[in-house]
C-alpha positions in Angstrom: 22.0 0.9 -11.3 19.3 0.3 -8.6 19.1 2.6 -6.3 17.9 1.3 -2.7 15.4 3.7 -0.8 16.2 4.7 2.6 13.4 3.4 5.1 13.8 6.0 7.4 13.1 8.4 4.4 10.3 6.2 3.4 8.8 6.3 7.1 9.0 9.9 7.6 7.0 10.4 4.2 3.9 8.0 5.7 1.3 9.6 8.4 -0.6 7.1 9.8 -3.6 7.9 12.1 -6.0 5.7 14.0 -9.4 7.6 14.6 -11.9 6.6 17.6 -9.5 3.4 18.1 -5.7 2.3 19.2 -3.4 1.1 16.7 -1.6 -2.0 17.5 1.8 -2.5 16.3 1.0 -5.0 14.1 -1.2 -2.6 12.4 1.3 0.0 12.3 3.7 -2.3 10.7 1.4 -3.9 8.1 0.4 -0.3 6.8 4.3 1.0 6.5 4.6 -2.5 4.4 1.8 -1.9 2.6 2.9 2.1 2.0 6.1 1.1 0.6 4.7 -0.7 -2.2 2.9 2.5 -3.0 6.3 5.0 -2.3 8.3 2.5 -4.5 6.0 3.1 -7.6 6.5 6.7 -7.6 9.3 8.4 -6.2 7.8 11.7 -6.7 5.1 11.0 -3.8 5.7 14.3 -1.4 3.2 12.5 1.7 1.0 9.8 1.9 -1.5 10.0 5.0 -3.7 7.0 6.3 -6.7 7.5 8.4 -8.1 4.2 9.9 -11.2 5.1 11.4 -13.6 2.9 13.4 -17.5 4.5 13.0 -19.7 2.2 15.3 -23.1 4.5 14.0 -22.5 2.6 10.8 -23.5 -0.9 9.7 -21.7 -4.0 10.7 -20.5 -4.4 7.0 -19.2 -1.2 7.2 -17.8 0.3 10.7 -13.9 0.8 9.8 -13.4 3.4 7.1 -9.6 3.7 5.6 -8.9 7.4 3.9 -5.5 7.7 1.9 -4.2 11.4 0.7 -1.2 10.7 -1.6 0.4 14.5 -1.6 2.2 14.3 -5.2 3.1 17.1 -7.8 0.0 17.9 -9.5 -3.6 17.1 -8.0 -3.5 15.1 -4.8 -5.1 11.8 -5.2 -7.6 10.7 -2.7 -9.1 7.7 -1.9 -11.9 5.8 0.7 -13.1 2.5 1.5 -15.4 1.1 4.3 -15.6 -2.2 5.1 -15.9 -5.0 7.9 -12.4 -5.2 9.0 -9.6 -2.9 9.4 -7.0 -4.9 7.6 -9.4 -5.4 4.6 -10.2 -2.0 4.8 -6.6 -1.2 4.1 -6.0 -3.8 1.7 -8.4 -2.3 -0.5 -7.6 1.4 0.3 -3.6 0.2 -0.7 -4.9 -1.6 -3.7 -7.2 1.6 -4.7 -4.6 4.2 -4.5 -2.2 1.9 -6.1 -4.6 2.1 -8.8 -5.0 5.7 -8.9 -1.0 6.2 -9.2 -0.8 3.8 -12.1 -3.4 5.4 -14.1 -1.9 8.9 -13.3 1.6 7.5 -14.8 -0.2 6.2 -17.9 -2.5 9.2 -18.6 1.0 11.2 -18.4 3.1 8.5 -20.4 0.2 9.4 -22.9 0.3 12.9 -23.0 4.0 12.8 -23.4 4.2 10.4 -26.1 1.1 11.7 -28.4 1.4 15.0 -28.4 -1.5 17.2 -30.3 -1.6 20.5 -31.9 -3.4 23.5 -30.7 -4.9 25.6 -33.3 -5.2 29.3 -33.0 -8.0 31.6 -34.2 -5.3 34.3 -35.1 -2.3 34.1 -37.1 1.1 34.1 -35.8 3.2 37.1 -36.6 6.3 36.3 -38.9 9.9 37.2 -36.8 
C-alpha cells in the first residue's frame, strides 16, 4: 500500500530564508520542490531549514551561499555550498543533503544487519 504524503505537512516541515536578498515566488517553489525530494527519502525528518544568502563581500564565484540543516532523530545533518548562482547553490545543496541522508541510511542499515559482539573485561555473573 502506497501512502501519499500530505503536501501541507511537507511544507510545514520546510523553513526557507533569504539572507540579504528577497526570495522570489519561483525560487520558493523550486526550493519546496527540491525539499520534497529530501522529505520523501526519509519520513523521520522533523524539520528542514534552508538558508540562501547573498554575500557581496566574497568573490564573484562564491557570492551565493546555501546552507541546509536537517533535524532528524540522532545527530542533525548540516551542509553548506557556495557558487556564483543562487539556483546552482540550491541544486548543489540538495544533492549534498541527499547524499548525507543516503549515507546515514546505509550506515544504520549496515549496523543493523551486521552487529558486532562486545567483549567485556569482567565475567558476567550467572543467574
